[in-house]
VOLUM-582556 format. One record per residue (C-alpha): chain; x, y, z; residue number from 1; residue in one letter. Coordinates in steps of 0.02 Angstrom, whole numbers, plus 32768, in hexadecimal, padded with zeros to 4 digits. Each point is the difference from the previous one (the first is absolute). Layout:
R ch   xx   yy   zz   i aa
R  A    X    Y    Z NUM  A
...
% end
This chain:
R ch   xx   yy   zz   i aa
R  A E66C 3B72 E8C9   1  X
R  A 8046 809D 8075   2  X
R  A 80A2 805A 7FE9   3  X
R  A 80A5 7FEC 8056   4  X
R  A 7FEE 80A4 8054   5  X
R  A 7F56 7FED 804A   6  X
R  A 805F 7F66 8075   7  X
R  A 8068 806D 8054   8  X
R  A 7F44 805C 8045   9  X
R  A 7FD1 7F74 8049  10  X
R  A 8030 7F9C 80B7  11  X
R  A 8049 7F5C 7FFF  12  X
R  A 7FBB 7F8B 808A  13  X
R  A 8042 7F4D 8033  14  X
R  A 7F79 7F8E 800C  15  X
R  A 804C 7F66 8053  16  X
R  A 8028 807F 8092  17  X
R  A 7F9B 80B1 7FF1  18  X
R  A 808D 805F 7FFD  19  X
R  A 8006 808F 7FAA  20  X
R  A 80A1 8025 7F8F  21  X
R  A 7FEE 80B5 7FD9  22  X
R  A 7FDA 8041 7F22  23  X
R  A 8068 7FD8 7F80  24  X
R  A 8099 8044 7FEB  25  X
R  A 8044 7FA8 7F51  26  X
R  A 7FE2 7F8C 7F74  27  X
R  A 806C 7F79 7FBB  28  X
R  A 7FDC 8002 7F41  29  X
R  A 801D 7F68 7F66  30  X
R  A 803C 807F 7F9E  31  X
R  A 8002 7F62 7F65  32  X
R  A 7F35 7FD2 802A  33  X
R  A 7FDC 80B3 8061  34  X
R  A 7FBB 7FAB 80B3  35  X
R  A 8017 8010 808C  36  X
R  A 806A 7F8E 805F  37  X
R  A 7FFD 8047 80B9  38  X
R  A 7FB7 80A2 806F  39  X
R  A 8082 8047 8071  40  X
R  A 7FDA 8046 80B4  41  X
R  A 8059 8067 805C  42  X
R  A 8057 7FC5 80B0  43  X
R  A 7FB6 801A 80AB  44  X
R  A 80A0 806A 802D  45  X
R  A 7FE4 809B 7FC2  46  X
R  A 80A3 8041 8033  47  X
R  A 806D 7F6F 7F9C  48  X
R  A 7F6C 802B 7F66  49  X
R  A 8065 8096 7FD8  50  X
R  A 8098 7FD0 7FEE  51  X
R  A 7FD8 7F47 7FAE  52  X
R  A 7F79 7FA1 7F96  53  X
R  A 806D 7F59 8050  54  X
R  A 7F84 7FF2 805F  55  X
R  A 7F6E 8000 7FA6  56  X
R  A 7F6A 7F66 7FEF  57  X
R  A 8000 7FCB 7F59  58  X
R  A 7F5E 7F99 7FD7  59  X
R  A 7FFB 7FA1 7F6F  60  X
R  A 7F6F 8013 7F95  61  X
R  A 7FBC 7F3A 8016  62  X
R  A 7FEE 8040 80C8  63  X
R  A 7F84 8079 7FDA  64  X
R  A 7F3D 7FA1 801A  65  X
R  A 7FA3 809B 7FCD  66  X
R  A 8012 80C7 7FE8  67  X
R  A 7F6B 8048 8029  68  X
R  A 7FBA 80C7 7FE2  69  X
R  A 8063 803B 80C2  70  X
R  A 8069 7F6E 800C  71  X
R  A 806E 7F71 7FD7  72  X
R  A 7FFA 7F50 804B  73  X
R  A 808C 7FA8 8006  74  X
R  A 803B 7F34 8057  75  X
R  A 80BE 802F 802F  76  X
R  A 8051 7FB1 807E  77  X
R  A 8060 8095 8026  78  X
R  A 80C2 7FBB 8051  79  X
% end
């Protein structure tokens, strides 16, 4: 078991292409069940990140394959 705050310290790596996506900026939590529904990664563009969160990448929890000590491995097709 781990805390949601611990996710922010882990780097996200997409196993489908080996790309490092950055770190978790936020999580979506289902308030009724208390479960994490998705993790959110900031968009690649630092300029747009200052003004909007529209381009953030939302990774559904079912796409997460492994939460390790230092990284989170996902298998996600970035569109």
